[in-house]
C-alpha positions as CSV (number, residue, x, y, z in Angstrom):
1,M,-0.1,-0.1,-0.1
2,S,1.6,3.5,-1.0
3,L,2.2,6.3,1.7
4,D,-0.6,8.4,0.1
5,L,-3.1,5.7,0.0
6,H,-2.2,4.6,3.7
7,F,-2.6,8.2,4.9
8,I,-6.0,8.7,3.1
9,L,-7.6,5.5,4.6
10,F,-6.4,6.3,8.0
11,L,-7.6,9.8,7.6
12,L,-11.3,8.3,6.6
13,L,-11.1,6.0,9.6
14,R,-10.3,9.0,12.0
15,M,-13.2,10.8,10.4
16,A,-15.5,8.3,10.7
17,I,-14.8,8.0,14.2
18,A,-15.5,11.4,14.8
19,A,-18.8,11.4,13.2
20,A,-20.0,8.5,15.2
21,F,-19.5,10.7,18.4
22,V,-21.2,13.4,17.1
23,V,-24.2,11.2,15.9
24,T,-24.5,9.8,19.4
25,A,-24.1,13.2,20.7
26,S,-27.0,14.4,18.6
27,I,-29.4,11.7,19.4
28,I,-28.8,12.2,23.3
29,T,-29.5,15.8,22.8
30,E,-32.5,15.9,20.8
31,R,-34.2,13.2,23.3
32,A,-33.2,14.9,26.5
33,G,-34.2,18.6,26.5
34,P,-32.6,21.7,26.3
35,V,-30.8,21.6,29.5
36,I,-29.4,17.9,29.3
37,G,-29.1,18.7,25.7
38,A,-26.6,21.7,26.5
39,L,-24.7,19.5,28.8
40,V,-24.2,16.8,26.2
41,A,-23.3,19.8,23.5
42,T,-20.4,21.1,26.0
43,L,-18.9,17.7,26.2
44,P,-15.8,17.5,23.9
45,V,-17.4,15.8,21.0
46,S,-15.8,17.7,18.2
47,A,-12.5,18.7,20.1
48,G,-12.1,15.3,21.8
49,P,-11.3,13.4,18.6
50,S,-9.4,16.1,17.0
51,Y,-7.2,15.9,20.0
52,V,-6.9,12.6,20.4
53,F,-5.6,12.2,16.4
54,L,-3.3,14.8,16.9
55,A,-1.8,12.9,19.9
56,I,-1.4,10.0,17.5
57,D,0.7,12.0,15.1
58,H,2.7,14.6,17.5
59,D,4.1,14.3,21.2
60,A,2.8,15.5,24.3
61,A,4.7,19.1,24.0
62,F,2.8,19.7,20.9
63,I,-0.7,18.5,22.7
64,A,0.3,21.0,25.9
65,Q,0.9,23.9,23.5
66,G,-2.0,23.2,21.6
67,A,-3.9,23.3,24.6
68,L,-2.9,26.7,25.5
69,A,-4.0,28.1,22.5
70,S,-7.4,26.3,22.8
71,L,-8.1,27.8,26.3
72,P,-8.7,31.3,25.5
73,V,-10.5,30.0,22.4
74,N,-13.2,28.6,24.7
75,A,-13.7,32.5,25.9
76,A,-14.2,33.4,22.0
77,T,-16.7,30.8,21.9
78,I,-19.1,31.8,24.9
79,F,-19.2,35.3,23.1
80,M,-20.3,33.5,20.0
81,C,-23.2,31.8,22.0
82,L,-23.8,35.5,23.6
83,T,-23.9,36.9,20.1
84,Y,-26.5,34.0,18.7
85,V,-28.7,34.2,21.9
86,V,-29.3,37.8,21.8
87,L,-29.8,38.4,18.1
88,A,-31.9,35.1,17.5
89,Q,-34.6,36.7,19.9
90,R,-35.9,38.9,17.0
91,H,-33.6,38.4,13.8
92,S,-33.4,36.0,11.1
93,L,-31.4,32.8,10.6
94,A,-28.6,34.5,8.6
95,V,-28.1,37.6,10.8
96,S,-28.1,35.5,13.8
97,V,-25.5,32.7,13.0
98,G,-23.6,34.8,10.4
99,S,-22.8,37.6,13.2
100,A,-22.3,34.9,15.8
101,I,-19.7,32.9,13.7
102,A,-18.2,36.5,12.7
103,V,-17.7,37.2,16.3
104,W,-16.1,33.9,17.1
105,I,-13.4,34.5,13.7
106,V,-12.6,37.7,14.8
107,L,-11.9,36.9,18.5
108,A,-10.0,33.6,17.5
109,S,-7.8,36.1,15.0
110,I,-7.0,38.3,17.8
111,I,-6.3,35.1,20.2
112,R,-3.4,33.7,17.4
113,Q,-1.7,36.8,17.7
114,F,-0.3,36.3,21.1
115,D,1.6,33.5,23.1
116,W,-0.8,32.4,26.1
117,S,0.4,31.1,29.4
118,L,-1.9,28.9,31.3
119,T,-2.5,32.0,33.9
120,A,-3.6,34.4,30.9
121,G,-5.9,31.8,29.3
122,L,-7.6,30.9,32.7
123,A,-7.8,35.0,33.2
124,A,-9.7,35.2,29.9
125,N,-12.1,32.7,30.8
126,L,-13.0,34.1,33.9
127,V,-13.6,37.5,32.5
128,A,-15.6,36.2,29.4
129,F,-17.7,33.5,31.6
130,G,-18.1,36.6,34.2
131,I,-19.5,38.9,31.7
132,C,-21.5,36.3,29.5
133,I,-23.1,34.1,32.3
134,P,-25.3,36.7,33.8
135,L,-26.2,38.2,30.6
136,L,-27.3,34.8,29.4
137,A,-29.2,33.8,32.6
138,G,-32.5,35.7,31.3
139,Y,-32.6,33.5,28.2
140,R,-32.3,30.0,29.6
141,H,-36.1,29.0,30.4
142,V,-38.2,29.0,26.9
143,K,-40.8,26.3,26.5
144,M,-39.4,23.8,24.0
145,P,-41.6,22.9,21.1
146,L,-41.6,19.6,19.7
147,V,-38.6,19.1,17.2
148,T,-39.1,16.5,14.5
149,R,-35.6,15.3,13.1
150,R,-35.2,15.4,9.2
151,W,-32.9,13.0,7.6
152,Y,-30.3,15.1,6.9
153,D,-29.6,16.7,10.3
154,V,-27.5,13.9,11.8
155,P,-25.2,13.0,8.4
156,M,-24.9,17.0,8.3
157,R,-23.4,17.4,12.0
158,A,-21.4,14.4,11.4
159,A,-20.0,15.7,8.1
160,L,-19.1,18.8,9.8
161,V,-17.2,17.3,12.7
162,A,-15.5,14.8,10.3
163,T,-14.5,17.8,8.2
164,L,-13.1,19.7,11.2
165,V,-11.3,16.7,12.1
166,A,-9.4,16.1,8.5
167,I,-8.4,19.8,8.4
168,V,-7.0,19.5,12.1
169,V,-5.1,16.3,11.4
170,S,-3.9,16.9,7.9
171,T,-2.9,20.6,8.7
172,S,-1.3,20.2,11.9
173,G,2.2,19.4,10.6
174,W,2.9,22.7,9.0
175,V,0.8,25.1,11.1
176,G,2.1,24.1,14.3
177,P,0.5,23.6,17.8
178,R,-1.1,27.2,18.1
179,I,-3.1,27.0,14.9
180,S,-4.0,23.3,15.4
181,G,-5.3,24.2,18.8
182,I,-7.6,27.0,17.7
183,I,-9.0,25.1,14.8
184,A,-9.6,22.0,16.9
185,L,-12.0,24.5,19.3
186,Y,-14.2,25.6,16.6
187,P,-17.6,24.9,18.1
188,V,-19.2,22.6,15.4
189,V,-21.8,21.2,17.5
190,F,-23.2,24.9,18.4
191,S,-22.9,25.7,14.6
192,S,-25.1,22.9,13.7
193,I,-27.5,23.5,16.7
194,M,-28.2,26.9,15.5
195,V,-28.5,25.8,11.8
196,I,-30.6,23.2,12.6
197,L,-33.0,24.4,15.1
198,H,-33.4,27.9,14.4
199,P,-35.5,27.5,11.2
200,R,-37.5,24.8,12.6
201,I,-38.6,25.9,16.2
202,G,-37.4,29.6,16.1
203,G,-34.8,31.7,17.6
204,P,-35.7,32.0,21.4
205,P,-36.0,28.1,21.8
206,T,-32.8,27.4,20.0
207,A,-31.0,30.2,21.8
208,A,-32.4,28.7,25.2
209,V,-30.2,25.6,24.3
210,L,-27.3,27.9,24.1
211,A,-27.7,30.1,27.3
212,N,-28.0,26.7,29.1
213,S,-24.6,25.6,27.8
214,A,-22.8,28.3,29.5
215,W,-21.7,26.9,32.6
216,G,-21.0,23.4,30.9
217,L,-18.7,25.6,28.7
218,L,-17.0,27.1,31.4
219,G,-16.2,23.3,32.8
220,F,-15.1,22.6,29.5
221,G,-12.5,25.5,29.7
222,M,-11.3,23.9,32.9
223,A,-10.8,20.3,31.0
224,V,-8.6,22.1,28.7
225,A,-6.4,23.6,31.2
226,V,-6.0,20.0,32.8
227,L,-5.5,18.8,29.5
228,H,-2.4,21.2,29.1
229,L,-1.1,20.2,32.5
230,G,-1.6,16.5,32.2
231,A,-0.2,16.2,28.6
232,A,3.1,18.4,30.2
233,H,3.6,16.4,33.0
234,F,2.5,13.0,32.3
235,G,2.3,12.6,28.5
236,S,-0.8,12.9,25.8
237,A,-2.7,9.9,26.9
238,I,-3.0,10.8,30.7
239,G,-3.6,14.3,29.6
240,L,-6.4,13.5,27.5
241,S,-7.7,11.0,30.0
242,M,-7.7,13.8,32.5
243,G,-9.2,16.4,30.8
244,L,-12.4,14.1,29.6
245,A,-12.6,13.1,33.3
246,T,-13.0,16.7,34.3
247,C,-15.4,17.5,31.7
248,I,-17.7,14.6,32.5
249,A,-17.5,15.2,36.2
250,W,-18.3,18.8,35.7
251,N,-21.4,18.3,33.8
252,L,-22.6,15.7,35.9
253,T,-22.1,17.6,38.9
254,L,-24.4,20.5,37.3
255,W,-26.9,17.7,36.2
256,W,-27.0,16.7,39.8
257,N,-27.5,20.2,41.2
258,G,-30.2,20.9,38.6
259,R,-32.1,18.0,39.4
260,R,-31.5,18.5,43.4
261,K,-33.2,22.0,42.9
262,R,-36.0,20.7,40.9
263,I,-36.8,18.3,43.6
264,A,-36.8,20.7,46.3
265,A,-38.9,23.0,44.4
266,A,-41.4,20.4,43.8
């Protein structure tokens, strides 16, 4: 087998694995409602496979450096969510999604100009979430209409994530860890939620899903920081495992607290 054919087949396998992750997460999200759906959406559904495949091709130092670049990008993602949530109350899909993605691209472009330390990345997240979480709170509670899945919904999400993985894996060798870390954190899942749900159930209910994701996204940022520390000190495999465990533990804690409050209110 030629080297090029081997690379293509291995890349297709990686894309298929990433697509399987997002299909599973999509089905859970659609059946669980906006709160649980938001927690699932903030799991590393797209970034996780990207980092796993980067770890296969590169050493632990590459992963640790990439995570440092990813950390402030998480702050850009919450501003993207805030932009969409506010605009989706009154504006069309094109205006709301287009503006949100433009905000993410502008912030990501600014972020890539700097060498980020762990302290600076954490500070950027604390400031961003300190601003956005209170502003998003008023948009969280919206009655969700029944969602009927179209045949192309899940394939489209799977294709987006698979494409992201292909871009990250195939370009990482020449763009380096910083750009790879930024691209790996492009919010594919949030973008697909906007594009799929907005025309079907309207802006405010779709915005509620993203508004409910704010606390979960904060935990995702902490998981990226743990990934950096774990990869730097213990290697890629342990770092990735620690990051995933952090994300899952944080979201389970959010779910348990929410459940406890609902039981107390009842």
